[in-house]
Structure formats: structure tokens, C-alpha cells
C-alpha positions in Angstrom: 115.4 35.8 -57.5 118.2 34.7 -55.6 116.0 36.4 -52.2 112.6 34.2 -53.9 114.8 30.7 -54.0 115.6 31.2 -50.1 112.2 31.4 -49.2 110.9 28.5 -47.9 108.3 27.1 -50.7 104.9 27.2 -49.7 102.5 23.9 -49.4 99.4 23.2 -51.2 96.6 23.4 -49.7 94.7 19.7 -49.6 90.8 21.1 -49.4 90.2 17.3 -49.4 91.7 16.9 -45.9 90.4 19.9 -44.4 86.7 19.1 -42.5 84.8 21.8 -44.3 86.7 22.4 -46.9 84.4 22.5 -50.0 81.2 23.2 -47.9 80.4 26.6 -49.1 77.0 27.2 -47.8 77.6 25.0 -44.5 75.4 22.0 -45.0 78.0 19.3 -44.3 78.9 21.4 -41.2 75.2 21.3 -39.8 74.6 17.8 -41.0 77.3 16.1 -38.7 76.1 18.4 -35.8 73.1 17.0 -36.3 74.0 13.7 -35.9 76.5 14.3 -33.2 73.4 15.9 -30.9 71.1 12.9 -32.0 72.3 10.4 -29.2 71.8 12.9 -26.8 68.1 13.2 -27.7 65.3 10.9 -26.2 63.1 8.8 -27.2 59.4 10.1 -26.0 59.4 6.5 -24.1 56.2 5.3 -22.6 55.2 7.6 -20.2 53.5 10.2 -22.3 51.3 8.3 -23.7 50.3 6.2 -20.5 50.0 9.2 -18.7 47.2 9.9 -21.5 45.4 6.6 -21.5 45.3 6.7 -17.1 43.3 10.3 -17.5 41.2 9.0 -19.7 40.7 5.6 -18.1 40.5 7.3 -14.7 37.8 10.1 -16.3 36.2 6.8 -17.4 36.0 5.3 -13.7 34.6 9.0 -12.3 31.7 8.5 -14.5 30.7 5.5 -14.7 31.1 5.8 -10.7 28.7 8.9 -10.8 26.4 8.3 -13.2 26.1 4.3 -13.0 26.7 3.7 -16.9 29.1 0.6 -18.2 33.2 1.9 -17.4 34.1 -0.5 -20.9 31.7 1.5 -22.7 32.6 4.9 -21.5 36.1 4.1 -21.7 36.0 3.9 -25.2 34.0 6.9 -25.3 36.9 8.9 -23.6 39.1 7.4 -25.5 37.6 8.3 -29.3 36.4 11.6 -28.1 40.7 12.2 -27.2 41.3 10.5 -30.4 43.6 13.8 -31.4 46.3 12.9 -29.1 47.3 9.8 -31.1 48.5 12.3 -33.9 51.4 13.4 -31.9 54.1 10.3 -32.3 55.6 11.1 -29.0 52.5 9.2 -27.2 52.5 6.1 -29.4 54.9 3.7 -27.3 52.6 4.2 -24.3 49.6 4.1 -25.9 50.9 0.7 -28.1 52.2 -0.4 -24.5 48.7 -0.1 -22.8 47.1 -1.4 -25.7 49.0 -4.6 -25.5 50.8 -5.1 -22.4 48.2 -4.1 -20.2 45.6 -6.3 -22.0 47.4 -9.2 -21.7 48.2 -9.2 -18.0 44.3 -7.4 -17.3 43.4 -11.2 -18.9 46.0 -13.2 -16.9 44.6 -11.3 -13.7 41.2 -12.4 -14.7 41.5 -16.0 -13.9 41.3 -15.5 -10.0 37.8 -15.2 -10.8 37.6 -18.6 -11.9 38.4 -22.1 -10.0 37.3 -25.5 -11.9 35.2 -26.6 -9.2 32.4 -23.6 -10.6 32.7 -25.1 -13.2 31.8 -28.7 -12.0 29.4 -27.0 -9.6 27.1 -26.6 -13.0 26.4 -30.0 -13.7 26.6 -32.0 -17.4 23.1 -30.7 -18.7 24.0 -27.5 -17.9 27.1 -27.2 -19.2 26.4 -29.0 -22.2 23.6 -26.5 -23.3 25.9 -23.8 -22.1 28.0 -24.8 -25.0 25.2 -25.2 -27.6 24.6 -21.5 -26.4 28.0 -20.3 -27.2 28.2 -22.2 -30.8 25.1 -20.4 -31.7 26.0 -17.2 -30.6 29.2 -17.3 -32.3 27.9 -18.9 -35.9 25.2 -15.9 -35.4 28.1 -13.6 -35.0 29.9 -15.1 -38.5 25.9 -15.7 -40.3 25.7 -11.5 -39.1 29.4 -10.5 -41.0 28.3 -12.1 -44.1 24.7 -10.4 -44.2 26.5 -6.7 -43.4 29.4 -7.9 -46.3 31.7 -7.4 -43.5 34.9 -9.8 -43.6 34.6 -13.5 -41.5 37.1 -11.6 -39.0 34.6 -9.4 -37.8 32.3 -12.3 -37.3 34.8 -14.1 -35.4 35.4 -11.1 -32.8 31.8 -10.2 -32.1 30.7 -13.7 -32.1 33.1 -14.8 -29.7 33.0 -11.3 -27.8 29.3 -12.1 -27.6 29.7 -15.7 -26.5 32.4 -15.6 -24.2 32.7 -12.5 -21.7 32.5 -9.2 -23.6 35.1 -6.8 -24.3 37.8 -9.2 -22.5 36.8 -11.8 -25.1 37.1 -9.2 -27.6 41.1 -8.2 -26.6 41.8 -11.6 -26.7 40.8 -12.6 -30.3 41.6 -9.5 -31.3 45.3 -10.1 -30.7 45.0 -13.8 -32.3 43.3 -11.9 -35.6 46.0 -8.9 -35.7 45.1 -5.6 -37.2 46.4 -6.7 -40.3 43.9 -8.6 -41.1 41.0 -6.6 -39.1 41.1 -2.5 -38.4 41.6 -0.7 -35.1 38.3 1.0 -36.1 36.0 -2.5 -36.8 37.4 -3.4 -33.6 36.7 -0.6 -31.4 33.3 -0.3 -33.2 32.8 -4.2 -32.2 33.8 -2.6 -28.1 31.5 0.0 -28.7 28.0 -2.6 -30.0 29.0 -5.5 -27.3 29.3 -2.6 -24.3 25.9 -1.0 -25.1 24.3 -4.8 -25.5 25.7 -5.8 -22.6 24.4 -2.7 -21.2 20.6 -3.4 -22.4 20.4 -6.5 -21.7 21.3 -6.3 -17.9 18.6 -3.5 -17.6 15.7 -5.9 -19.6 17.1 -9.7 -19.7 15.6 -9.4 -15.7 12.6 -7.7 -16.5 12.1 -10.5 -19.4 12.8 -13.3 -17.0 9.7 -12.1 -15.0 7.5 -11.3 -17.4 8.1 -15.0 -18.5 7.7 -16.6 -15.3 10.8 -18.2 -15.2 12.3 -19.9 -11.7 15.4 -18.6 -9.9 17.5 -21.1 -11.8 16.0 -20.5 -15.0 16.4 -16.5 -14.7 19.7 -17.4 -13.3 20.8 -19.4 -16.6 19.3 -17.1 -18.7 20.9 -14.2 -17.9 24.6 -15.7 -17.2 24.4 -17.4 -20.3 23.4 -14.8 -22.9 24.5 -11.5 -21.1 28.4 -10.3 -22.5 30.5 -8.8 -19.2 30.8 -10.6 -16.3 30.0 -7.6 -14.1 26.7 -7.1 -15.4 25.8 -11.0 -16.0 26.2 -11.2 -12.3 24.4 -7.5 -11.3 21.3 -8.8 -13.8 21.4 -12.2 -11.7 20.8 -10.3 -8.3 18.7 -7.7 -9.9 16.2 -10.9 -10.3 17.2 -12.7 -7.4 20.0 -13.7 -4.8 19.9 -17.8 -6.1 19.4 -16.2 -9.6 22.6 -14.0 -8.6 24.4 -17.1 -7.3 23.3 -19.3 -10.4 23.8 -16.7 -13.0 27.5 -16.4 -11.5 28.7 -19.9 -12.1 27.0 -20.2 -15.4 28.9 -16.7 -16.5 32.5 -17.3 -14.9 32.1 -21.6 -16.7 32.0 -19.2 -20.1 34.8 -17.5 -19.4 36.9 -20.4 -18.5 36.1 -21.3 -22.1 38.1 -17.9 -23.2 41.1 -20.3 -23.4 40.2 -23.1 -25.7 38.1 -20.5 -28.1 41.2 -18.7 -28.7 43.0 -21.3 -29.3 40.4 -23.0 -32.2 40.5 -19.5 -33.5 44.2 -19.5 -33.8 44.1 -22.7 -35.1 41.0 -22.0 -38.2 42.5 -18.6 -39.4 46.6 -19.4 -39.1 49.1 -17.0 -38.3 48.5 -13.1 -38.2 51.0 -12.7 -41.3 48.8 -14.8 -43.0 51.2 -16.9 -44.1 50.1 -20.6 -44.6 53.3 -22.6 -44.1 54.5 -23.4 -40.5 53.9 -26.4 -38.4 50.9 -27.8 -36.5 52.8 -27.4 -33.5 53.0 -24.1 -33.6 49.5 -23.0 -35.2 48.1 -25.0 -32.0 50.2 -22.8 -29.4 48.4 -20.5 -27.4 49.8 -17.1 -26.6 51.8 -16.8 -23.4 48.9 -14.4 -21.6 46.3 -17.2 -22.2 48.2 -20.1 -20.9 49.0 -17.7 -17.8 45.1 -17.4 -17.7 45.1 -20.9 -17.7 47.7 -21.0 -15.2 46.0 -18.9 -12.7 42.7 -20.8 -13.0 44.6 -24.3 -12.2 46.3 -22.2 -9.4 43.4 -21.1 -7.8 41.8 -24.2 -7.8 44.1 -25.6 -6.0 45.1 -23.2 -3.3 42.5 -21.4 -1.2 42.9 -18.0 -2.3 41.7 -15.2 0.3 38.7 -13.1 -0.8 40.3 -10.3 -0.5 43.0 -11.3 -3.0 39.9 -12.2 -5.4 38.4 -8.7 -4.9 41.9 -6.9 -5.6 42.5 -9.4 -8.6 38.9 -8.5 -10.1 39.6 -4.3 -9.6 43.3 -4.6 -11.4 42.1 -6.8 -14.1 39.0 -4.3 -14.6 41.6 -1.2 -14.3 44.1 -3.3 -16.4 41.2 -4.5 -19.1 40.3 -0.2 -18.7 43.9 1.4 -19.9 43.4 -0.8 -23.0 40.3 -0.3 -24.1 41.1 3.7 -23.4 44.5 3.5 -25.3 42.6 1.2 -28.6 40.0 4.0 -28.9 42.7 6.5 -29.3 44.8 4.7 -31.7 41.4 4.7 -33.6 40.9 6.3 -37.1 37.8 8.3 -37.0 37.2 8.8 -40.5 37.1 4.8 -40.7 34.8 4.7 -37.9 32.5 6.8 -40.0 32.7 5.1 -43.1 31.3 2.1 -41.4 28.5 3.0 -40.4 25.6 0.5 -39.5 26.6 -2.4 -41.0 29.7 -2.8 -38.0 27.3 -3.2 -35.6 25.2 -6.0 -37.3 27.2 -9.2 -36.2 26.8 -8.1 -32.7 23.2 -7.5 -33.0 22.6 -11.1 -34.7 24.9 -12.8 -32.1 22.9 -11.1 -29.1 19.5 -11.9 -30.7 21.2 -15.5 -30.9 22.2 -15.9 -27.4 19.6 -14.8 -26.1 17.4 -17.3 -28.1 19.2 -20.3 -27.3 19.7 -19.7 -23.4 16.2 -18.9 -22.9 15.1 -22.4 -24.5 17.3 -24.3 -23.0 16.3 -22.4 -19.3 13.0 -23.4 -20.2 13.8 -26.9 -21.9 16.6 -27.9 -18.9 15.8 -26.4 -15.6 
């Protein structure tokens, strides 16, 4: 007993103070190791999605150059064919960046193609007629959406894209509408329909204008006021004659200049994308920053003589940015929803296209 009393007493082990005292199976240690390693793991970033989108857009550009199909339509089709890429979450940041940021800057750069002087050259009567054609087209898109049982947002998108400048206007309007009110699948189908209708019109409208015996001015107004895409409207005008191409260019660019007012009115009409009814009138009237920048570029282009090479480079840059945005949007679209929509999704584009042609033809015959 004496010997035992001279030895120092053993201290009790405090299991709660030990780092892994109660960790019988190592779960706590593994969890802490994962948390410690997490900061060193980098987020995927923009590169994977942007690189894949750039490859798809470059493929569409190559096919368009070699086979003559509209580049925006090919961007849509290539993006839909590569839709499986979006199943990998690492591609999402880059694809989202391309579908939003590239779109907005592409619209801004598009302002280099328009001047106020070009719009004034059109004259008051043709400009007023053009406004009526655009209003009829927009209304026909809404009517087609109602006939097909689609939402009014599908009609706004189809009517606005057909009335203004095709895919560029559709992208701008979709930025105001928002994906919470109109699915990306419906948006992708509308883009496909607008691109197909524009390609068809570029091939057929000059032939119809000749069959109807229209003059150069009449044909230029018809083609410039009714074909959706800028490049195809200009190409269709010059397919009829050089004077018709010059006049079609002025008419079409006047439509492009209406992009900002139409987007502003649509934003005021449908309200914020969150669907909230609150907020003051000033906030609802406020234009998106890229539309304001578009107006600023148009004003600058009207006051300063921009060199022709810079305008040409701006057109190429705008097309490239919009192509990236369209390709990324198609990659992010759900194919199952696309297949479920069927023919009804194309009705608003068809009604808007037919109304645009009929109204433009009527004013071309009456005014010019």
C-alpha cells in the first residue's frame, strides 16, 4: 500500500478534449479533412462552358460560310445538338455568361450600324407606315399565341422579334421577359422559327416582288419592312436590285432603331421579371443598361463620322457575340420540353410573319 501511495496519481482522460476521442469510425476526421481541403478546390470558372460554346459557334460559322445557311439558325441547331454538355455543372458558369453578357454587348455594338440621319432620310410617310407595319406584326404575334394556347409572353417574343430585327430583338426582349415567365425551350423554338422564316423570306420575297411588278422603291420597302434579320433583309433587297437594296437597308435600320423604345414599352407593360406589382413608375420605365448603351452608340455614331472599317468590324463583332449567346442558350435548353411543345410553339412566328408581309406589301403599293 505504501509503495502505491508514493506513485503519482494517474490523471483521468478527458475524451471530450481529444480531437477524435469519440470518432470510432473516423467520420469526424474525414469531414474535417474535407472541409480543410475545400478552400484549395477551385470553382470551375467560366472557361469550360465558354470554350465549349466557342467551339459550337465556330462550327456554326464554318457551316454557314461553306453551305450558305443562316449563321444564327446553325448556331441554334449546333447548340441543341450539343445540349448534353449542360448536364455537366462545370459548364454552367461559362454558358450562362455567354447567354447573358455576350448577348448584351452584342446588342450594344449593333448600334454602330444605325444613325439618326438614316432614319430621317426615310421620310415621314414611309416611317409612319413602317410603324404601323411593326404594330400589326406585334399584334399578330400576340394573336397567334392566343390561337395556339401559348402565353402572352410567347406572343410578345415572337411578335417583337419579327417586327424589329429577328434574333437580336428576341434576345433583348427575353432579357426583359425573363426565364421565370417564359421557358428557355420556348425561347429556343422561337429563335428557330424566326431564323427559318427570315431565311425563307430572303429567298422568296424578292421573287414575289418581281412577280407583283413592284418598283425598286416598293420592293425595297417590302423587303426592308418585313424580313426579320438585318443581313438577310439587306441581302434580299440587293437580290432584287441595287436601288432596292439601298432602300431596304435604310428601312431595316430604322426598324433596328426601334429596338430600344419597344423593349422599354414591353418592360413597362409586363412589369418586373419577378412578377411583383409594386415599385414606382420610374423603376418600371428604366431601360436595361445595354439598351441605354445601344442608344448611346447610335447617338455617337450619328454625331461622329465613324470609319467604315470600324463599322464593318463592329458588325462582325456583334454577329459573333450574338452567335455565342444563341449557341449557349440552345445548349442550356431542355430537349424534353422542346419535344413536348410541338407545332403550337411555331404559330406566333407564322402569324407575325404573314401579317408583316401583308402589311408591308399594302403600304408599298399605296405609298411608293
